[in-house]
Backbone bond lengths (Angstrom), bond angles and torsions (degrees), N, CA, C in turn:
res aa  C-N    CA-C-N  psi(-1)  N-CA   C-N-CA  omega(-1)  CA-C   N-CA-C  phi
1 M - - - 1.468 - - 1.489 113.18 -
2 R 1.322 115.07 -39.49 1.478 118.80 178.61 1.526 111.16 -66.18
3 I 1.321 116.09 -37.14 1.470 119.95 -179.93 1.532 109.16 -66.68
4 L 1.287 116.97 -41.87 1.453 119.87 178.51 1.542 111.25 -62.25
5 F 1.330 116.78 -44.04 1.448 121.40 178.15 1.532 109.93 -61.27
6 F 1.331 117.66 -45.04 1.442 123.19 179.80 1.528 111.24 -59.88
7 L 1.352 115.02 -45.03 1.482 119.41 179.37 1.509 112.01 -64.35
8 L 1.338 119.32 -40.19 1.434 122.32 176.76 1.553 111.23 -63.71
9 L 1.305 115.75 -40.86 1.449 120.61 178.47 1.526 110.08 -64.80
10 L 1.322 115.32 -42.82 1.470 119.53 178.54 1.519 112.40 -62.11
11 I 1.338 116.55 -44.69 1.468 120.78 -179.58 1.519 110.12 -64.11
12 Q 1.325 116.79 -41.64 1.459 119.88 -179.86 1.539 110.78 -64.53
13 S 1.311 118.44 -39.95 1.475 119.72 -179.95 1.501 111.13 -70.95
14 L 1.328 117.99 -33.39 1.471 120.16 174.99 1.518 112.01 -66.11
15 Q 1.329 117.48 -39.22 1.441 121.31 176.36 1.542 111.65 -63.98
16 L 1.336 117.00 -41.99 1.455 121.13 176.60 1.512 111.55 -62.38
17 A 1.329 115.60 -41.21 1.485 120.09 -179.37 1.536 108.88 -66.14
18 A 1.308 118.24 -39.85 1.460 120.07 179.77 1.528 110.49 -66.55
19 E 1.336 117.65 -38.53 1.442 120.67 178.42 1.511 111.38 -68.22
20 E 1.335 119.14 -33.07 1.434 123.13 -177.42 1.532 110.27 -70.96
21 T 1.317 117.98 -30.68 1.447 119.93 -176.90 1.532 112.27 -80.58
22 A 1.313 118.34 -17.38 1.472 120.33 176.25 1.504 110.06 -76.46
23 I 1.334 115.47 137.14 1.481 118.89 -176.67 1.531 110.23 -90.29
24 S 1.319 115.56 148.20 1.452 120.00 176.71 1.497 111.06 -121.02
25 N 1.334 118.27 -11.54 1.472 122.73 176.94 1.511 109.24 -152.98
26 L 1.306 116.96 -176.02 1.471 120.78 -174.79 1.504 115.06 -90.03
27 K 1.299 117.69 -3.96 1.482 120.65 -176.54 1.537 111.15 -63.66
28 D 1.334 116.21 -25.88 1.469 120.38 -179.60 1.534 111.15 -66.64
29 F 1.313 116.69 -20.11 1.489 120.68 -178.87 1.523 113.95 -96.77
30 Q 1.309 117.68 -5.51 1.463 121.10 -176.97 1.519 111.48 -57.93
31 W 1.290 117.23 133.64 1.453 127.51 -178.53 1.527 112.98 68.42
32 K 1.339 117.99 6.52 1.471 121.57 177.63 1.513 111.43 -115.57
33 N 1.333 115.04 -42.61 1.477 120.57 -173.97 1.527 111.87 -138.05
34 R 1.324 113.84 155.05 1.445 120.55 166.37 1.531 104.54 -91.24
35 I 1.337 115.91 156.16 1.447 118.80 -176.24 1.559 109.39 -128.30
36 L 1.305 115.60 138.74 1.458 121.29 173.82 1.536 107.09 -120.96
37 L 1.313 116.14 120.54 1.453 123.24 178.65 1.477 108.42 -107.81
38 L 1.319 116.39 129.97 1.487 120.98 179.41 1.522 106.64 -127.63
39 A 1.336 116.83 122.76 1.449 122.19 -178.29 1.521 111.56 -119.31
40 N 1.322 113.68 130.64 1.467 122.32 171.84 1.504 114.28 53.10
41 P 1.319 119.48 53.65 1.458 120.81 176.17 1.548 109.27 -65.47
42 P 1.319 117.52 150.69 1.474 119.07 -179.70 1.510 114.09 -62.45
43 K 1.324 116.96 -32.29 1.464 122.02 -178.99 1.548 107.87 -130.07
44 P 1.367 116.76 81.27 1.462 119.21 -177.28 1.527 116.05 -53.47
45 P 1.369 120.15 -43.10 1.449 117.67 -179.49 1.529 114.38 -62.28
46 E 1.339 116.03 -39.00 1.459 119.88 179.60 1.527 110.42 -69.43
47 T 1.334 116.45 -38.72 1.476 120.04 177.34 1.507 110.13 -63.23
48 L 1.313 116.26 -44.92 1.494 120.00 -179.98 1.526 110.93 -61.86
49 E 1.331 115.86 -43.06 1.464 120.44 178.49 1.535 111.26 -60.02
50 S 1.311 115.12 -41.18 1.448 121.29 179.82 1.547 110.48 -64.21
51 L 1.330 115.50 -44.52 1.492 120.81 178.45 1.520 110.57 -61.80
52 L 1.330 117.43 -41.83 1.458 119.68 -178.41 1.513 111.96 -68.61
53 K 1.307 117.27 -34.88 1.494 120.73 178.72 1.544 111.56 -67.24
54 L 1.319 116.18 -27.61 1.449 121.00 -177.53 1.516 114.06 -90.47
55 G 1.311 116.05 14.98 1.475 121.71 -176.70 1.517 114.92 -46.21
56 P 1.367 119.06 -50.31 1.466 120.08 -178.91 1.534 112.89 -61.51
57 Q 1.334 116.31 -39.32 1.488 119.37 179.85 1.522 109.45 -67.70
58 F 1.315 118.86 -35.62 1.470 120.77 178.31 1.543 109.29 -69.69
59 A 1.293 116.20 -42.08 1.481 119.36 179.95 1.524 111.23 -62.50
60 E 1.346 115.82 -43.20 1.435 121.80 -179.10 1.544 111.42 -58.57
61 R 1.315 115.41 -36.66 1.469 120.95 -178.00 1.531 113.06 -95.54
62 Q 1.315 116.86 10.24 1.452 123.71 -178.57 1.536 110.06 49.66
63 L 1.294 114.59 49.54 1.474 122.90 -172.99 1.531 108.65 -111.44
64 L 1.321 115.49 119.47 1.466 121.90 172.83 1.514 107.70 -98.45
65 W 1.329 116.45 139.68 1.441 119.27 176.47 1.540 111.05 -121.17
66 F 1.332 112.03 149.45 1.457 120.36 179.28 1.522 106.53 -132.48
67 L 1.323 116.48 119.32 1.473 122.60 -179.96 1.506 108.74 -105.47
68 F 1.319 115.51 117.10 1.485 121.88 -180.00 1.513 107.88 -104.23
69 S 1.322 114.30 119.30 1.470 121.42 178.26 1.498 108.52 -138.32
70 G 1.319 115.10 110.49 1.472 118.57 -173.99 1.519 109.08 62.55
71 D 1.308 116.94 -128.27 1.483 121.85 178.22 1.520 111.67 -93.27
72 Q 1.326 117.31 -2.70 1.479 119.85 -176.37 1.488 111.50 -92.25
73 I 1.355 114.87 149.17 1.432 120.91 174.29 1.559 108.32 -129.11
74 E 1.291 115.51 122.28 1.463 121.99 175.61 1.528 106.92 -107.42
75 T 1.334 116.98 144.59 1.475 119.13 -178.53 1.529 111.68 -156.76
76 N 1.307 115.15 162.78 1.462 119.93 172.39 1.523 110.06 -99.23
77 Y 1.330 117.77 4.00 1.455 123.06 174.61 1.528 109.04 -71.56
78 A 1.307 117.90 127.86 1.463 121.31 -174.05 1.524 112.70 -84.44
79 G 1.308 118.89 -16.41 1.438 121.63 -177.24 1.537 112.44 -84.12
80 K 1.303 114.79 -173.76 1.460 120.65 -178.84 1.524 109.89 -92.98
81 I 1.314 114.10 151.80 1.472 119.10 175.20 1.534 107.21 -124.40
82 T 1.300 116.30 148.60 1.475 120.62 -177.69 1.517 108.41 -79.91
83 G 1.327 114.40 165.60 1.465 119.41 177.79 1.514 111.64 -65.99
84 D 1.328 117.33 -23.77 1.482 120.47 -179.79 1.535 112.41 -82.99
85 F 1.281 117.56 -10.69 1.486 120.42 -175.95 1.497 111.75 -55.05
86 G 1.339 117.36 -52.70 1.471 121.58 -178.08 1.507 111.92 -58.56
87 K 1.339 117.62 -44.56 1.456 120.72 -179.82 1.548 110.08 -65.26
88 N 1.313 116.74 -44.03 1.479 121.20 -179.98 1.553 110.24 -58.45
89 I 1.321 116.61 -46.03 1.456 120.61 -177.94 1.522 110.62 -68.35
90 R 1.303 116.92 -44.99 1.460 119.61 177.85 1.532 112.25 -58.88
91 D 1.304 115.85 -44.19 1.466 120.78 179.27 1.522 111.92 -61.98
92 E 1.315 116.42 -39.07 1.465 120.42 -175.26 1.514 113.92 -82.95
93 Y 1.341 118.43 -37.23 1.433 121.39 -170.75 1.536 116.78 -114.51
94 F 1.316 117.47 -23.13 1.455 118.24 -173.17 1.512 110.87 -121.31
95 K 1.327 114.44 133.03 1.464 120.40 175.86 1.519 107.11 -112.41
96 G 1.300 116.50 127.62 1.469 121.27 178.51 1.527 112.16 72.59
97 N 1.298 116.26 -165.33 1.448 122.31 -178.08 1.523 114.02 -107.11
98 S 1.317 116.29 18.66 1.461 119.01 -178.73 1.514 111.52 -75.59
99 E 1.330 114.44 160.43 1.453 120.41 176.99 1.525 108.57 -70.64
100 Q 1.330 116.50 130.46 1.464 121.01 -179.95 1.505 109.23 -146.22
101 V 1.359 114.73 146.09 1.453 122.70 175.76 1.534 106.06 -129.13
102 V 1.331 116.27 128.93 1.458 120.43 -178.05 1.534 108.73 -129.93
103 L 1.307 117.11 129.29 1.474 123.41 176.69 1.532 107.20 -106.59
104 I 1.309 114.70 128.96 1.459 121.01 -179.76 1.532 108.22 -120.21
105 G 1.303 117.56 131.27 1.427 123.08 -178.33 1.529 112.36 -79.07
106 K 1.309 115.98 172.13 1.474 120.73 178.37 1.498 112.14 -60.58
107 D 1.344 118.15 -23.26 1.453 119.99 179.07 1.519 112.33 -79.28
108 G 1.334 116.66 -2.52 1.471 120.54 177.91 1.515 114.43 88.23
109 R 1.335 116.48 3.21 1.454 119.15 -177.94 1.528 110.54 -101.87
110 E 1.316 114.73 149.11 1.446 120.18 179.30 1.531 110.24 -67.92
111 K 1.317 116.94 129.77 1.463 122.14 -177.37 1.526 113.01 -107.11
112 Y 1.357 116.06 -28.06 1.453 120.17 -174.79 1.489 109.28 -159.72
113 R 1.342 116.30 142.98 1.466 122.44 177.46 1.532 106.86 -140.46
114 T 1.342 114.97 135.99 1.428 120.58 176.94 1.551 109.09 -152.00
115 V 1.308 115.78 179.31 1.461 117.81 179.80 1.528 112.11 -109.17
116 T 1.331 117.76 -7.71 1.465 119.70 -179.67 1.550 108.99 -126.29
117 F 1.323 114.79 140.09 1.459 121.36 -179.26 1.505 109.15 -84.32
118 S 1.329 115.82 117.06 1.446 123.00 174.24 1.542 108.18 -128.17
119 P 1.330 117.66 102.50 1.464 118.93 179.91 1.515 114.07 -55.82
120 V 1.321 116.72 -37.36 1.483 121.10 -179.75 1.530 108.56 -60.59
121 E 1.322 117.14 -50.13 1.458 121.19 -179.79 1.525 112.35 -61.32
122 I 1.299 116.82 -41.76 1.479 120.68 179.07 1.527 108.93 -62.64
123 F 1.302 117.61 -49.77 1.473 120.15 -177.22 1.561 111.20 -63.63
124 Q 1.326 116.38 -39.01 1.454 120.05 178.00 1.537 110.91 -62.44
125 R 1.301 115.78 -42.96 1.473 119.44 178.98 1.506 110.93 -63.51
126 I 1.312 116.99 -44.56 1.477 120.13 178.45 1.533 110.60 -62.61
127 D 1.321 116.76 -43.46 1.446 120.18 -175.71 1.554 112.58 -67.91
128 R 1.316 116.56 -17.12 1.474 120.80 174.27 1.511 114.26 -86.34
129 M 1.329 117.20 -8.26 1.480 121.27 -179.51 1.508 109.19 -71.65
130 P 1.329 118.77 140.59 1.453 121.77 -179.90 1.528 115.54 -55.23
131 M 1.308 117.08 -43.22 1.459 119.93 -178.64 1.555 110.40 -67.19
132 R 1.321 115.91 -37.49 1.488 120.33 178.08 1.522 110.33 -66.43
133 K 1.353 116.24 -39.68 1.470 118.81 178.26 1.542 109.67 -60.45
134 Q 1.318 117.12 -40.51 1.450 120.91 177.17 1.542 110.67 -63.07
135 E 1.318 115.30 -42.12 1.475 119.88 178.03 1.525 110.87 -60.02
136 M 1.314 116.85 -42.41 1.452 120.36 -178.14 1.552 112.61 -69.52
137 Q 1.330 115.56 -29.27 1.452 120.84 177.79 1.535 111.76 -83.23
138 G 1.306 115.98 -7.34 1.455 121.19 -179.49 1.509 113.11 78.66
139 S 1.292 117.46 9.56 1.474 120.54 -179.95 1.517 112.16 -100.88
140 H 1.302 115.47 9.49 1.491 118.07 -176.29 1.527 109.58 -72.51
141 Q 1.296 114.78 132.73 1.436 121.82 172.46 1.514 107.78 -104.76
142 P 1.316 118.09 152.45 1.463 117.74 177.37 1.513 110.87 -54.76
143 S 1.332 115.51 144.59 1.468 119.96 -173.74 1.492 112.81 -59.46
144 E 1.358 118.36 -29.07 1.441 119.44 177.41 1.533 112.01 -64.56
145 V 1.328 115.19 -36.89 1.494 119.08 178.44 1.493 109.17 -70.37
146 L 1.340 119.56 -42.42 1.451 120.70 177.01 1.510 112.85 -61.92
147 L 1.328 114.70 -42.30 1.467 117.39 178.57 1.511 111.83 -64.22
148 E 1.339 116.59 -38.97 1.481 119.00 179.00 1.503 110.11 -64.48
149 K 1.353 118.24 -42.86 1.441 121.42 179.10 1.520 112.06 -62.72
150 C 1.313 115.00 -44.14 1.449 120.38 178.62 1.524 112.36 -64.99
151 T 1.352 115.56 -40.89 1.452 120.16 177.44 1.535 110.57 -61.90
152 V 1.319 116.69 -39.67 1.460 119.64 178.61 1.527 108.60 -65.40
153 S 1.348 118.63 -40.16 1.445 119.54 -175.13 1.524 112.08 -72.77
154 V 1.316 117.78 -29.05 1.493 118.57 178.14 1.520 110.59 -103.21
155 G 1.334 115.93 -0.83 1.468 118.15 -176.15 1.532 112.63 -64.07
156 S 1.337 118.00 -27.12 1.440 119.42 179.75 1.526 111.98 -68.15
157 L 1.353 115.24 -14.97 1.459 119.45 177.50 1.529 112.70 -82.52
158 N 1.313 113.97 -4.91 1.488 121.73 177.38 1.524 113.45 58.73
159 F 1.315 119.08 38.47 1.444 122.03 174.20 1.524 108.73 -74.26
160 A 1.307 116.20 150.48 1.468 120.27 171.67 1.537 106.27 -67.37
161 P 1.356 117.64 152.56 1.468 120.75 -176.21 1.528 112.91 -53.12
162 R 1.342 118.16 -39.02 1.468 117.90 -176.75 1.525 111.49 -67.23
163 F 1.336 117.50 -30.96 1.472 120.10 176.95 1.527 110.12 -78.42
164 T 1.320 116.96 -34.78 1.451 120.12 176.48 1.514 111.81 -58.81
165 R 1.334 116.61 -40.02 1.471 120.15 -178.89 1.512 111.21 -59.63
166 R 1.345 118.21 -31.50 1.445 119.98 -178.70 1.505 112.12 -60.23
167 F 1.336 117.14 -32.65 1.467 121.21 178.81 1.515 111.56 -76.14
168 C 1.271 117.24 -11.72 1.463 121.78 -170.13 1.522 111.84 -116.41
169 Q 1.299 119.42 19.26 1.459 119.43 -173.87 1.520 111.53 -91.86
170 E 1.303 112.41 160.15 1.473 122.41 178.41 1.497 108.44 -61.84
């Protein structure tokens, strides 16, 4: 009886752990990745093929992409996403069924929005970002370290943490 109870407890904890690792919004990527959201492209297969071909450039820029076409979501994110992920993203970033492209920085804020997908334009915009410039020069420190240093430097001003983050964003 004890073994059965232990096994049930173990199975339940594994299920909870699996559910916890699935993402339901973009907050899990903040300070780790840049995000590119593409909704309703006119030619989804060609857009997907283009995204897949650019894999090394996306990896170099720590850029995750999510392609929303109908009810399907394609991505270069290797983890699991919840069933609510698509609805949450559509509600927050996309209005209607028009074609839209949204670039989100590591700080979680929208950096660029357009209606046509141009990899060159996206990469140029990313490469002009201060944090990306540091990455290219090899002087980039993990964002947690930068945030800690910035928090220490503005900490004497006694800002609340949410206001302090504003001084430390990408």
